[in-house]
Backbone as CSV, one residue per row, in Angstrom:
resi,resn,N_x,N_y,N_z,CA_x,CA_y,CA_z,C_x,C_y,C_z
1,MET,-71.510,29.864,14.403,-71.976,31.114,14.988,-71.440,31.203,16.414
2,ALA,-71.148,32.385,16.854,-70.610,32.586,18.195,-71.617,32.136,19.242
3,ALA,-71.111,31.538,20.307,-71.975,31.017,21.374,-72.831,32.109,21.993
4,MET,-72.332,33.332,22.042,-73.113,34.405,22.679,-74.407,34.697,21.926
5,PHE,-74.458,34.375,20.644,-75.670,34.609,19.872,-76.670,33.471,20.023
6,LYS,-76.263,32.364,20.643,-77.149,31.223,20.832,-77.767,31.196,22.220
7,ALA,-77.307,32.054,23.110,-77.814,32.075,24.478,-79.216,32.680,24.509
8,PRO,-80.115,32.099,25.326,-81.446,32.686,25.452,-81.364,34.066,26.103
9,ILE,-82.318,34.898,25.769,-82.353,36.247,26.331,-83.723,36.459,26.968
10,THR,-83.742,37.147,28.072,-85.000,37.383,28.776,-85.558,38.761,28.440
11,ALA,-86.849,38.917,28.681,-87.483,40.222,28.479,-86.839,41.260,29.388
12,ASP,-86.506,40.866,30.607,-85.871,41.811,31.526,-84.521,42.281,31.001
13,ALA,-83.753,41.381,30.377,-82.457,41.760,29.822,-82.634,42.728,28.653
14,VAL,-83.627,42.486,27.813,-83.901,43.391,26.693,-84.290,44.772,27.218
15,LYS,-85.170,44.806,28.199,-85.619,46.077,28.767,-84.470,46.820,29.434
16,GLU,-83.629,46.096,30.167,-82.485,46.726,30.824,-81.535,47.347,29.805
17,LYS,-81.244,46.635,28.731,-80.344,47.154,27.690,-80.964,48.361,26.990
18,ALA,-82.246,48.288,26.683,-82.917,49.407,26.018,-82.891,50.656,26.893
19,ARG,-83.119,50.484,28.183,-83.073,51.632,29.093,-81.662,52.181,29.206
20,ALA,-80.663,51.276,29.221,-79.268,51.714,29.273,-78.895,52.525,28.033
21,LEU,-79.549,52.225,26.915,-79.298,52.952,25.669,-80.144,54.215,25.546
22,GLY,-80.970,54.498,26.565,-81.715,55.749,26.586,-83.204,55.662,26.322
23,ALA,-83.753,54.462,26.175,-85.193,54.333,25.928,-85.977,54.738,27.177
24,ASP,-87.046,55.474,26.991,-87.922,55.850,28.091,-89.010,54.811,28.321
25,LEU,-89.389,54.130,27.264,-90.471,53.169,27.326,-90.042,51.916,26.571
26,VAL,-90.208,50.768,27.209,-89.808,49.501,26.600,-90.928,48.499,26.823
27,GLY,-91.290,47.750,25.783,-92.328,46.733,25.927,-91.980,45.503,25.112
28,ILE,-92.493,44.378,25.548,-92.279,43.107,24.878,-93.665,42.590,24.468
29,ALA,-93.796,42.184,23.207,-95.082,41.687,22.708,-94.970,40.209,22.356
30,ASP,-96.074,39.511,22.438,-96.159,38.103,22.068,-96.252,37.999,20.550
31,GLY,-95.241,37.392,19.927,-95.208,37.278,18.477,-96.394,36.528,17.906
32,ALA,-96.850,35.475,18.599,-98.003,34.705,18.123,-99.260,35.576,18.106
33,ALA,-99.415,36.417,19.113,-100.583,37.303,19.166,-100.529,38.324,18.026
34,LEU,-99.337,38.829,17.720,-99.204,39.785,16.619,-99.489,39.122,15.282
35,ASP,-99.072,37.862,15.116,-99.379,37.139,13.881,-100.878,36.902,13.748
36,ALA,-101.549,36.594,14.866,-102.985,36.310,14.837,-103.816,37.569,14.610
37,HIS,-103.302,38.726,15.029,-104.038,39.990,14.930,-103.111,41.067,14.366
38,PRO,-102.846,41.043,13.057,-101.906,42.007,12.470,-102.397,43.438,12.611
39,TRP,-101.429,44.362,12.674,-101.761,45.775,12.798,-102.530,46.259,11.600
40,ASP,-102.155,45.789,10.433,-102.791,46.220,9.193,-103.260,44.980,8.432
41,PRO,-104.552,44.630,8.499,-105.041,43.431,7.815,-104.736,43.417,6.315
42,ALA,-104.560,44.575,5.694,-104.226,44.631,4.279,-102.762,44.226,4.030
43,ASP,-101.957,44.274,5.069,-100.528,43.898,4.989,-100.214,43.082,6.237
44,PRO,-100.625,41.820,6.268,-100.591,41.046,7.509,-99.249,40.433,7.899
45,ARG,-98.151,40.988,7.395,-96.850,40.448,7.807,-96.660,40.648,9.299
46,GLY,-96.145,39.628,9.964,-95.907,39.712,11.395,-94.524,39.225,11.744
47,PRO,-94.282,38.937,13.015,-92.970,38.500,13.476,-92.459,37.247,12.765
48,GLU,-93.357,36.409,12.311,-92.952,35.190,11.622,-92.622,35.452,10.158
49,GLY,-92.824,36.681,9.691,-92.480,37.050,8.322,-93.490,36.620,7.276
50,HIS,-94.685,36.320,7.668,-95.732,35.898,6.725,-96.300,37.092,5.991
C-alpha cells in the first residue's frame, strides 16, 4: 500500500480538507462512543462494523 495511506491524519486536517471542498459544518466523533451508544438500537452497527 502507498505510504501516503499509512500516515496518521489529524482531526484538524480532516476539517481543513472538508472546508476546502465546500463543507459548512465539520465534526469529528469518537468511534468508541458511537459503538457504545448507537443511533438506532434496533440496528446497532457502528464505526467498528458490528
